[in-house]
N, CA, C and O atoms as a MOPAC input file, in Angstrom:
PM7 MOZYME 1SCF
protein

 N    184.81300 1    97.87900 1   153.56900 1
 C    186.05500 1    97.73300 1   154.29500 1
 C    185.84600 1    98.08900 1   155.77100 1
 O    186.40300 1    97.42200 1   156.64300 1
 N    185.07200 1    99.10100 1   156.06000 1
 C    184.84700 1    99.48800 1   157.44900 1
 C    184.18500 1    98.36400 1   158.22700 1
 O    184.53700 1    98.10800 1   159.37800 1
 N    183.22200 1    97.69000 1   157.60000 1
 C    182.53800 1    96.58700 1   158.29200 1
 C    183.51800 1    95.47500 1   158.64500 1
 O    183.43300 1    94.90000 1   159.73000 1
 N    184.43700 1    95.16700 1   157.75200 1
 C    185.38900 1    94.09400 1   158.04100 1
 C    186.33600 1    94.49500 1   159.17900 1
 O    186.71400 1    93.65200 1   159.99300 1
 N    186.71600 1    95.76700 1   159.23900 1
 C    187.57600 1    96.22300 1   160.33400 1
 C    186.84700 1    96.11300 1   161.66500 1
 O    187.42100 1    95.67200 1   162.66100 1
 N    185.58800 1    96.51400 1   161.67700 1
 C    184.80300 1    96.37300 1   162.90600 1
 C    184.62800 1    94.89500 1   163.26800 1
 O    184.59300 1    94.54500 1   164.44800 1
 N    184.51800 1    94.03600 1   162.26400 1
 C    184.42500 1    92.60300 1   162.51900 1
 C    185.66300 1    92.05900 1   163.20100 1
 O    185.56400 1    91.24700 1   164.12100 1
 N    186.82900 1    92.50400 1   162.75500 1
 C    188.08500 1    92.05900 1   163.37100 1
 C    188.15500 1    92.53500 1   164.82200 1
 O    188.58000 1    91.78300 1   165.70000 1
 N    187.74600 1    93.76500 1   165.07700 1
 C    187.77400 1    94.29400 1   166.44500 1
 C    186.77800 1    93.53300 1   167.31900 1
 O    187.08400 1    93.21100 1   168.46700 1
 N    185.59400 1    93.24600 1   166.78600 1
 C    184.61300 1    92.46300 1   167.54000 1
 C    185.11600 1    91.06600 1   167.84200 1
 O    184.95000 1    90.57100 1   168.95700 1
 N    185.72800 1    90.42900 1   166.86400 1
 C    186.30000 1    89.09900 1   167.06300 1
 C    187.41400 1    89.13600 1   168.10800 1
 O    187.53400 1    88.23000 1   168.93300 1
 N    188.22100 1    90.18600 1   168.06200 1
 C    189.29600 1    90.34800 1   169.04500 1
 C    188.73000 1    90.40600 1   170.45600 1
 O    189.22200 1    89.72400 1   171.35500 1
 N    187.70400 1    91.21400 1   170.64900 1
 C    187.10000 1    91.36100 1   171.97800 1
 C    186.46000 1    90.04800 1   172.43700 1
 O    186.61900 1    89.63700 1   173.58600 1
 N    185.74800 1    89.40700 1   171.53700 1
 C    185.08000 1    88.15200 1   171.87100 1
 C    186.09100 1    87.06400 1   172.23600 1
 O    185.92000 1    86.35800 1   173.23000 1
 N    187.13400 1    86.93700 1   171.43300 1
 C    188.16100 1    85.92300 1   171.69700 1
 C    188.91800 1    86.24600 1   172.98300 1
 O    189.29400 1    85.33800 1   173.72500 1
 N    189.14500 1    87.52900 1   173.24900 1
 C    189.84700 1    87.91400 1   174.47400 1
 C    189.06100 1    87.47800 1   175.70500 1
 O    189.63800 1    86.97700 1   176.67000 1
 N    187.75300 1    87.66900 1   175.67100 1
 C    186.91100 1    87.25900 1   176.80200 1
 C    186.91400 1    85.73800 1   176.93400 1
 O    187.01000 1    85.20100 1   178.03800 1
 N    186.80900 1    85.05400 1   175.80400 1
 C    186.73500 1    83.58800 1   175.83400 1
 C    188.02800 1    82.94400 1   176.32400 1
 O    187.98100 1    81.94100 1   177.03600 1
 N    189.17100 1    83.49700 1   175.96000 1
 C    190.44700 1    82.85600 1   176.26300 1
 C    191.20000 1    83.45600 1   177.44700 1
 O    192.24400 1    82.93200 1   177.83600 1
 N    190.69700 1    84.53500 1   178.02300 1
 C    191.36100 1    85.13700 1   179.18700 1
 C    191.50100 1    84.15000 1   180.34500 1
 O    192.54800 1    84.13000 1   180.99200 1
 N    190.47100 1    83.32000 1   180.63600 1
 C    190.64100 1    82.36600 1   181.74200 1
 C    191.79600 1    81.37800 1   181.52900 1
 O    192.32500 1    80.82100 1   182.49100 1
 N    192.17600 1    81.17100 1   180.28900 1
 C    193.30100 1    80.26800 1   179.99700 1
 C    194.64000 1    81.00800 1   180.02400 1
 O    195.68800 1    80.41600 1   179.76800 1
 N    194.59700 1    82.31000 1   180.33700 1
 C    195.83500 1    83.08200 1   180.41200 1
 C    196.29200 1    83.66300 1   179.09500 1
 O    197.40600 1    84.17900 1   178.99900 1
 N    195.44700 1    83.58700 1   178.07000 1
 C    195.82100 1    84.13800 1   176.76900 1
 C    195.33900 1    85.57500 1   176.65800 1
 O    194.23600 1    85.90700 1   177.09100 1
 N    196.17300 1    86.42000 1   176.07800 1
 C    195.80700 1    87.80400 1   175.80300 1
 C    195.66800 1    87.96700 1   174.30600 1
 O    196.54500 1    87.55600 1   173.54600 1
 N    194.57900 1    88.56000 1   173.88400 1
 C    194.31000 1    88.72500 1   172.45800 1
 C    194.00400 1    90.19000 1   172.20100 1
 O    193.08200 1    90.75700 1   172.78800 1
 N    194.77800 1    90.78900 1   171.32600 1
 C    194.62500 1    92.19200 1   170.97100 1
 C    194.74600 1    92.34600 1   169.46300 1
 O    195.30100 1    91.48300 1   168.78300 1
 N    194.22600 1    93.44200 1   168.95000 1
 C    194.35500 1    93.76200 1   167.52400 1
 C    195.30500 1    94.94500 1   167.37600 1
 O    195.27800 1    95.87500 1   168.18300 1
 N    196.12700 1    94.90800 1   166.36400 1
 C    197.01000 1    96.01600 1   166.02800 1
 C    196.44200 1    96.67300 1   164.77700 1
 O    196.22900 1    96.01700 1   163.75800 1
 N    196.20000 1    97.98500 1   164.86900 1
 C    195.52200 1    98.72400 1   163.79900 1
 C    196.40900 1    99.86000 1   163.30100 1
 O    196.25100 1   100.99900 1   163.73800 1
 N    197.33000 1    99.57000 1   162.40100 1
 C    198.20200 1   100.63800 1   161.89900 1
 C    197.49300 1   101.50000 1   160.86000 1
 O    196.59000 1   101.04800 1   160.15600 1
 N    197.92800 1   102.74300 1   160.79000 1
 C    197.46100 1   103.63200 1   159.71700 1
 C    198.35700 1   103.36300 1   158.50200 1
 O    198.78600 1   102.22900 1   158.29100 1
 N    198.63000 1   104.36500 1   157.72800 1
 C    199.46100 1   104.17400 1   156.54300 1
 C    200.92300 1   104.05100 1   156.95800 1
 O    201.47500 1   104.94000 1   157.60700 1
 N    201.53500 1   102.94300 1   156.57400 1
 C    202.91000 1   102.63100 1   156.93400 1
 C    203.78300 1   102.71300 1   155.69000 1
 O    203.44900 1   102.15700 1   154.64300 1
 N    204.89600 1   103.40700 1   155.81800 1
 C    205.84200 1   103.51400 1   154.70900 1
 C    206.30900 1   102.10800 1   154.35800 1
 O    206.96800 1   101.44600 1   155.15900 1
 N    205.96500 1   101.66200 1   153.16600 1
 C    206.21400 1   100.27800 1   152.77100 1
 C    206.46600 1   100.20600 1   151.26600 1
 O    206.19600 1   101.16700 1   150.54500 1
 N    206.97800 1    99.08100 1   150.79200 1
 C    207.16200 1    98.92700 1   149.35200 1
 C    205.84300 1    99.10300 1   148.57000 1
 O    205.84700 1    99.64400 1   147.46400 1
 N    204.73500 1    98.65300 1   149.13800 1
 C    203.45000 1    98.80200 1   148.45900 1
 C    203.10000 1   100.28100 1   148.27700 1
 O    202.67700 1   100.69200 1   147.19700 1
 N    203.27800 1   101.07300 1   149.33100 1
 C    202.99300 1   102.50600 1   149.20200 1
 C    203.99100 1   103.18700 1   148.27800 1
 O    203.61800 1   104.08800 1   147.52800 1
 N    205.24900 1   102.77400 1   148.31900 1
 C    206.24900 1   103.36500 1   147.42200 1
 C    205.86900 1   103.15100 1   145.95700 1
 O    206.05700 1   104.04200 1   145.12900 1
 N    205.33400 1   101.96400 1   145.63900 1
 C    204.86800 1   101.71400 1   144.26000 1
 C    203.73400 1   102.66900 1   143.91400 1
 O    203.70300 1   103.22200 1   142.81400 1
 N    202.80400 1   102.86700 1   144.84000 1
 C    201.69800 1   103.80100 1   144.61100 1
 C    202.23000 1   105.21700 1   144.39700 1
 O    201.78100 1   105.92100 1   143.49300 1
 N    203.18200 1   105.63000 1   145.22300 1
 C    203.71200 1   106.99200 1   145.13000 1
 C    204.49500 1   107.21300 1   143.83800 1
 O    204.52500 1   108.32800 1   143.31600 1
 N    205.13000 1   106.15600 1   143.31800 1
 C    205.82700 1   106.28800 1   142.02800 1
 C    204.82300 1   106.56000 1   140.91300 1
 O    205.09200 1   107.34700 1   140.00600 1
 N    203.66600 1   105.90800 1   140.98400 1
 C    202.63500 1   106.10400 1   139.96900 1
 C    201.84200 1   107.38700 1   140.18600 1
 O    201.40900 1   108.02800 1   139.22900 1
 N    201.65500 1   107.76200 1   141.46200 1
 C    200.84500 1   108.93400 1   141.81000 1
 C    201.55000 1   109.71200 1   142.91900 1
 O    201.15300 1   109.61600 1   144.08000 1
 N    202.58400 1   110.47800 1   142.58500 1
 C    203.37200 1   111.17600 1   143.60700 1
 C    202.54100 1   112.11500 1   144.48000 1
 O    202.89500 1   112.36500 1   145.63300 1
 N    201.46600 1   112.62400 1   143.95100 1
 C    200.62200 1   113.55100 1   144.71100 1
 C    199.92800 1   112.87400 1   145.89900 1
 O    199.49800 1   113.55000 1   146.83300 1
 N    199.82100 1   111.56800 1   145.86500 1
 C    199.15100 1   110.84800 1   146.94800 1
 C    199.94800 1   110.88100 1   148.26200 1
 O    199.36500 1   110.83100 1   149.34500 1
 N    201.27000 1   110.96500 1   148.16100 1
 C    202.07500 1   110.93300 1   149.39000 1
 C    201.74500 1   112.12000 1   150.28200 1
 O    201.47100 1   111.94300 1   151.46900 1
 N    201.76800 1   113.32500 1   149.72800 1
 C    201.46200 1   114.49700 1   150.54500 1
 C    200.04000 1   114.43200 1   151.08600 1
 O    199.78600 1   114.85200 1   152.21500 1
 N    199.11100 1   113.91000 1   150.29200 1
 C    197.72100 1   113.79400 1   150.73700 1
 C    197.59400 1   112.83500 1   151.92100 1
 O    196.77200 1   113.05700 1   152.81000 1
 N    198.39800 1   111.77400 1   151.94000 1
 C    198.36100 1   110.83200 1   153.05800 1
 C    199.09800 1   111.37800 1   154.27800 1
 O    198.61800 1   111.24100 1   155.40300 1
 N    200.23200 1   111.98200 1   154.07000 1
 C    201.02000 1   112.50000 1   155.18900 1
 C    200.23100 1   113.55200 1   155.95700 1
 O    200.24800 1   113.55300 1   157.18800 1
 N    199.54900 1   114.43600 1   155.26500 1
 C    198.81800 1   115.52000 1   155.92000 1
 C    197.66600 1   114.99700 1   156.79100 1
 O    197.20000 1   115.70600 1   157.68300 1
 N    197.21300 1   113.78600 1   156.54500 1
 C    196.13400 1   113.19500 1   157.34400 1
 C    196.63300 1   112.60600 1   158.66000 1
 O    195.83200 1   112.14300 1   159.47200 1
 N    197.92800 1   112.61900 1   158.87700 1
 C    198.53800 1   112.12200 1   160.11300 1
 C    199.04800 1   113.33600 1   160.90400 1
 O    200.02600 1   113.95900 1   160.49100 1
 N    198.41800 1   113.68200 1   162.01700 1
 C    198.85500 1   114.85500 1   162.77600 1
 C    200.33800 1   114.85700 1   163.15000 1
 O    200.92800 1   115.92100 1   163.33900 1
 N    200.93600 1   113.68400 1   163.25600 1
 C    202.35800 1   113.60900 1   163.60300 1
 C    203.23600 1   114.08300 1   162.43800 1
 O    204.42600 1   114.33900 1   162.62500 1
 N    202.65100 1   114.20000 1   161.23100 1
 C    203.34500 1   114.78900 1   160.08900 1
 C    204.15800 1   113.85400 1   159.23000 1
 O    204.99500 1   114.30300 1   158.44600 1
 N    203.93000 1   112.57200 1   159.36000 1
 C    204.67100 1   111.59800 1   158.54700 1
 C    203.92200 1   110.27600 1   158.56200 1
 O    202.97300 1   110.08800 1   159.32300 1
 N    204.36700 1   109.36400 1   157.70500 1
 C    203.84900 1   108.00400 1   157.71900 1
 C    204.56500 1   107.20900 1   158.79700 1
 O    205.65900 1   107.58100 1   159.22300 1
 N    203.96500 1   106.13200 1   159.23500 1
 C    204.59600 1   105.25900 1   160.20900 1
 C    205.62400 1   104.36000 1   159.55100 1
 O    205.73100 1   104.30500 1   158.32600 1
 N    206.37100 1   103.66200 1   160.37400 1
 C    207.35700 1   102.70800 1   159.86500 1
 C    207.01800 1   101.30800 1   160.36600 1
 O    206.33700 1   101.13500 1   161.37700 1
 N    207.50700 1   100.33300 1   159.64100 1
 C    207.30300 1    98.94200 1   160.05500 1
 C    207.94600 1    98.69300 1   161.42300 1
 O    207.41900 1    97.92000 1   162.22300 1
 N    209.06700 1    99.33700 1   161.69000 1
 C    209.74100 1    99.16600 1   162.98000 1
 C    208.86800 1    99.68100 1   164.12400 1
 O    208.88900 1    99.11000 1   165.21500 1
 N    208.10900 1   100.74200 1   163.89600 1
 C    207.22100 1   101.26700 1   164.94000 1
 C    206.07800 1   100.30800 1   165.22800 1
 O    205.68800 1   100.12800 1   166.38100 1
 N    205.54600 1    99.69800 1   164.18800 1
 C    204.48900 1    98.69800 1   164.38000 1
 C    205.06300 1    97.48500 1   165.11300 1
 O    204.44700 1    96.97200 1   166.04600 1
 N    206.23400 1    97.03300 1   164.69200 1
 C    206.87000 1    95.87600 1   165.33200 1
 C    207.16100 1    96.14900 1   166.80800 1
 O    207.00600 1    95.25800 1   167.64300 1
 N    207.57700 1    97.36600 1   167.13300 1
 C    207.85600 1    97.71100 1   168.53000 1
 C    206.58300 1    97.64300 1   169.36800 1
 O    206.61300 1    97.17300 1   170.50500 1
 N    205.47300 1    98.10800 1   168.81600 1
 C    204.20200 1    98.04600 1   169.54200 1
 C    203.75700 1    96.59400 1   169.74100 1
 O    203.26400 1    96.23200 1   170.81000 1
 N    203.93100 1    95.77700 1   168.72000 1
 C    203.58000 1    94.35600 1   168.83200 1
 C    204.46900 1    93.69000 1   169.88100 1
 O    203.98500 1    92.90500 1   170.69700 1
 N    205.75100 1    93.99600 1   169.86200 1
 C    206.66500 1    93.44800 1   170.86300 1
 C    206.24900 1    93.83400 1   172.26800 1
 O    206.29300 1    93.00900 1   173.18000 1
 N    205.84100 1    95.09600 1   172.44800 1
 C    205.37700 1    95.54500 1   173.76200 1
 C    204.12400 1    94.78500 1   174.17800 1
 O    204.02100 1    94.34900 1   175.32500 1
 N    203.16400 1    94.61700 1   173.25900 1
 C    201.94300 1    93.87600 1   173.59500 1
 C    202.25000 1    92.43400 1   174.00600 1
 O    201.54000 1    91.85700 1   174.83100 1
 N    203.28800 1    91.86600 1   173.44200 1
 C    203.65800 1    90.49000 1   173.77400 1
 C    204.47700 1    90.39100 1   175.05200 1
 O    204.70800 1    89.29400 1   175.56000 1
 N    204.91300 1    91.51900 1   175.56900 1
 C    205.78600 1    91.50600 1   176.74600 1
 C    204.98500 1    91.50300 1   178.04900 1
 O    203.77200 1    91.71500 1   178.05900 1
 N    205.69500 1    91.25900 1   179.13300 1
 C    205.07500 1    91.30500 1   180.46100 1
 C    204.61400 1    92.71300 1   180.82900 1
 O    203.77100 1    92.87400 1   181.71100 1
 N    205.15400 1    93.72500 1   180.16700 1
 C    204.74100 1    95.10500 1   180.43800 1
 C    203.27300 1    95.33400 1   180.06500 1
 O    202.63400 1    96.25500 1   180.57300 1
 N    202.75100 1    94.49900 1   179.18300 1
 C    201.35500 1    94.60600 1   178.75100 1
 C    200.52500 1    93.43000 1   179.27200 1
 O    199.53200 1    93.04500 1   178.65600 1
 N    200.93400 1    92.86900 1   180.40000 1
 C    200.31500 1    91.64800 1   180.91900 1
 C    198.84300 1    91.79500 1   181.29400 1
 O    198.13600 1    90.79200 1   181.39400 1
 N    198.36700 1    93.02400 1   181.50500 1
 C    196.98000 1    93.23000 1   181.92100 1
 C    196.15000 1    93.82800 1   180.77800 1
 O    195.08900 1    94.40800 1   181.01300 1
 N    196.63300 1    93.68300 1   179.55600 1
 C    195.94900 1    94.23800 1   178.38300 1
 C    195.44300 1    93.09800 1   177.51800 1
 O    196.21700 1    92.26100 1   177.05300 1
 N    194.14800 1    93.07900 1   177.31200 1
 C    193.53800 1    92.09400 1   176.41100 1
 C    192.23600 1    92.67000 1   175.86800 1
 O    191.56900 1    93.46100 1   176.53400 1
 N    191.88600 1    92.26700 1   174.65600 1
 C    190.64400 1    92.71400 1   174.04000 1
 C    190.69800 1    94.11800 1   173.48500 1
 O    189.65700 1    94.73900 1   173.27200 1
 N    191.89300 1    94.63100 1   173.24600 1
 C    192.04000 1    96.01300 1   172.79700 1
 C    192.42200 1    96.09200 1   171.32000 1
 O    193.06700 1    95.19500 1   170.77600 1
 N    192.01100 1    97.17600 1   170.69600 1
 C    192.42400 1    97.50200 1   169.33600 1
 C    193.40400 1    98.66700 1   169.45700 1
 O    192.99400 1    99.80100 1   169.70200 1
 N    194.68600 1    98.39100 1   169.28900 1
 C    195.72200 1    99.40900 1   169.45200 1
 C    195.96300 1   100.11800 1   168.13000 1
 O    196.48100 1    99.53100 1   167.18000 1
 N    195.58100 1   101.38300 1   168.08400 1
 C    195.81500 1   102.19700 1   166.88300 1
 C    197.26600 1   102.69100 1   166.91100 1
 O    197.69900 1   103.34700 1   167.85800 1
 N    197.98400 1   102.36500 1   165.87200 1
 C    199.34800 1   102.84800 1   165.69400 1
 C    199.29000 1   103.73400 1   164.46300 1
 O    199.58600 1   103.30700 1   163.34700 1
 N    198.89600 1   104.99500 1   164.70000 1
 C    198.44300 1   105.79400 1   163.55900 1
 C    198.88600 1   107.24500 1   163.52800 1
 O    198.38200 1   108.01700 1   162.71300 1
 N    199.80800 1   107.63800 1   164.38400 1
 C    200.29300 1   109.01500 1   164.34800 1
 C    199.18600 1   110.04800 1   164.51800 1
 O    199.30900 1   111.18000 1   164.05000 1
 N    198.12400 1   109.66400 1   165.17600 1
 C    197.00500 1   110.57600 1   165.40300 1
 C    195.93200 1   110.56800 1   164.33700 1
 O    194.99900 1   111.36900 1   164.38800 1
 N    196.05300 1   109.67100 1   163.37200 1
 C    195.11000 1   109.60800 1   162.23900 1
 C    193.65800 1   109.54200 1   162.70000 1
 O    192.80900 1   110.25700 1   162.16900 1
 N    193.36200 1   108.68900 1   163.68700 1
 C    191.98700 1   108.54200 1   164.15000 1
 C    191.55300 1   109.67500 1   165.06100 1
 O    190.36200 1   109.80800 1   165.34100 1
 N    192.47700 1   110.49100 1   165.52700 1
 C    192.13200 1   111.60800 1   166.39800 1
 C    191.49900 1   112.75900 1   165.62500 1
 O    190.85100 1   113.62000 1   166.22000 1
 N    191.67800 1   112.78300 1   164.32400 1
 C    191.10500 1   113.87200 1   163.51600 1
 C    189.59900 1   113.75100 1   163.40000 1
 O    188.96000 1   114.58300 1   162.75600 1

């Protein structure tokens, strides 16, 4: 799984360089664990997993779909007009550990 994630980031950087002259911005969004129906099903079967996942996020909670959507909206806006080739971690500090 780690190799595939690095592949996506590499592809993002490569495509960003290739398409920047055409005015296209290409970025990757890398969320950590997001509170979702899929995770809720897991937590119903294994309630102990929720606390184990939450504690791995320094912010003290799981992310929400709305937070990911807000970051994507910002990347698509003029406010992020000079950003391309980046992997944006939306992870509540997960990767900082």
